N, C-alpha and C positions, 0 to 999 in steps of 0.2 A: 613514510607517514601510513595510519591503519587507513582503509575507508569501510566501515560499517553498513551494511545495509540486511536491515529486516526484511523480512520476506513471508508474507501469509498464503497459506492453504487454501482455499476456496473454492465454491462449485466453479469446473470449469464455464465458460464464456457463452459456450455457444451450446450449451445443455438447459433445458428450458425448466425453470428452478419448479416447485410440487409444493404446493401450501402442505402442512400435516393436517390430517384430518380428524384432529383435537384441537388445532389455529394454536397451536401452542410453537408453530416453527413452521423448516422450511426439514422439504425431505432430501438428508444425505445419505441416506443409509444404499447400496449401492448403483451410487451416483456418479461418474469418473469426478473427479476433482486434480484443481491445476496450479500454479500459482499464480498469484494473481498478477492480474497484467500490470498495469503500475510497478510494480516490485522488481520483474522482468525488465521494465525501462532500468529503473534503479541499478541491478543488477551490471546492466549494457555501460551505465553511466562512469560505472566505477570501473569496471575493466579499460575501460576506451582511457583514467585515468593512469590506473596503472602501467597502459600501454607506451604512453606519452612519457611516462617514468619521471610524474610526480603521489605514484602513493609505489609501495614496497608489498602489503601486504592490503585483500581483499577479504573479509567477512561476513557468511551470508548469515544471518540466527531469525530460527523460526520459535512461534511462545505457540504449542498447545498439545493437542496429542500425538500421541509415536506415529504416525505415520505421517508428521509431519517431514520426519525425514526425508521419507522423499521428495519433497519442494524441495529443503538443501543441497537435495543431490543433482537435483534439477541446477542450481542457481552452480555447484562445482563442475557439470558438467559442460556447464556453458564458460567457467573460468576460473569460478574465487577458489582460493586458495584453500580457505578451512570452515567450517560451520560449527555455529552453536543453537542449541536444541535445549531449551528451558518451557521440560515436559509437564503438562496441569489436562485433566481432563476439566475443568472447570469452562466457564464459557469468560475468557478475557475480555475485557469492556477495554476503550480506549485509555481510561487513566491506567489501571493497571498497568495495559502493553509499555503504556509512556512510563512507570516506574521501572518496570521489568527489566527494557531497553533501557534506563539510566545507571543500574546494578550493572547491567551487564557493560555497558561502556565503561564506567569507574574501574572496572576490571581489566580490559582491554585496552584503551585507551586510544581510540583512535581520533582523527583532530576533525575527518570530515563525517557526516552519517548522511545519506542518501537513501529516504524512503516514499513510495508511491503513496502520490495524494492524497489519498483515499484505496478503500478495499472495496471491489465492484458487488461485493455480499451483505454491508452494511452503507455505503458513502458516507459513514460519519465524518472524514475530513479532519478528523480530530487528532492525532493521535501526536503524528510532526508539530502544533503548535505545543500539543502539553509540553513534548519533550524535551523542546528547545524551552520553556520556563523552568522546566522541572532541572533542569543542566543550567541555563543560565549563559548562555550560549545565543551565538546571530540564529538571524533565522533566514531563509529563503525561503519562498513555499513559491508553487507553477510556474517549475522551471522549467525553460524550454531550450537553456543554453547557460554550463556549465563552462569556466575559465580561474584557475586560482594560480594566482601571483605566487610571490614571496610574502606568505600573513596572511593573504585578505583572499580573496576569492569577487568574480564580476559575476553576477547572475543577470538572464537579463528573463524576465518574467512575463507570464501570458495578462494581463487585467483587462478589462473592461473596453478601455477607451482604443488597446493594443496591446505594443508591447511595455514594457521598465524595465530598465535596467538597473541596478543597485552594487552600491561594494560592501558587501559584509567581511569583519574580519576573522576569520579563522581561532577556534573548531567552530564549525556551521552546524548546522541542522537544515536540510535539500531535500524535499520534499517536486518527485518532478509530474512532471505534463507529459501530454501524449506527445507531443510534437520534440523530447531532449533529442530522441532516437530513434533507431528501430530495429531490435533483439534481432542478439546472431539465432541463429540455430545451431543447438550444440552437435559437433563430433559424435561418429563411431568410437573411434578413440578415445574422444575423453570422456564419450561415457563411461566407458571402459576404465581411464583413469581414478572419477568419481568417487567410484563403488570403494578406491582406498586412502582415498583423501580422509585426513579425521573431523569427525564432530565430535565436537564438546557435551554432555547429556548434564544437564540440571533440570531442579523445580525453584519453583518462586521463594518457598521456605530455606532451600539451599541461599538466598538473594536476599532475607528479608522481609518479601513481599506481600502485606493480604494480597491474597484475591476475591475475598469477602467483595460482592457484586451490591453497586450502588443502585443500578437498577431495574426494574421489573420489570418483564414483557406484556400485557394484559390478552392480548391476543393480535396474530397474524391471519391474513383476510388475502387472499386473493383483489388486485384494481379490479372496480366494473368494467366492465365489458363498453365500447367504445358504439355508441349507436351510428348509424347513417344517416348522411348526410341531404340536405334537399337543397329544390330550385325552389327559385325566386321569377316571378313574370317581370316584376318593374324594381327601381330602386324604391321605390313611397312605399311594397310589400316588403322587404329588407328590413329597412326603419322601422315598418312594422314591428317585425318577430324580433330584431334586438332590446326595442321598447319592451314587450311585453315578455317572450317566454327568456332571451340569452338576460333580461334586464340590467343592460351591459349601455343604457345612455338613457 
């Protein structure tokens, strides 16, 4: 069985994001980039599935500019077997990403696809659900535990009221939550080995996918700065401020 894991190149979570002067987006030039943290969790879970003997191969897939090969190499250094880069300079919206992944999946034939529940750059939380719909596969979102069986999977997922366990048929699309696992660090020998592992490169046109954007970003602005709080002398004064200033009562 194959497990396929999409990995996205994003601005490192330790970097303070800066908006471009013209408001067209965020500054990415000379900014440290890394793998989306939720996708790291996806890679780790796929490796654990393989190490448990439930899978034979882990494939890392990335969509974007040529530099996304660095993100794939990180996944290969963690232990993935090979990579696929769908190279494009266009902005890949969630629906386009889902369509590209569908084409790659139909080519590779995995039974399990594990995605991060969202990317930390746009926080869309859409690709996994869209991919499941396009493929007609089972779907399990916000997974905090994955147990594979004979043609089925038990997925524990986080919901507002606590934990929910569902049983789904394979093939399945799973999106990861933070509590699913703790990703491993790549060792130096594995980093060296990753340089020799294969990465297949193709384009959206090769897969027959139209990348024409359906969304238009009008402007990007910094969030407003939070104002300092204040103290009140009595409950009556607090109630009055909630009524007149906050207008919540």
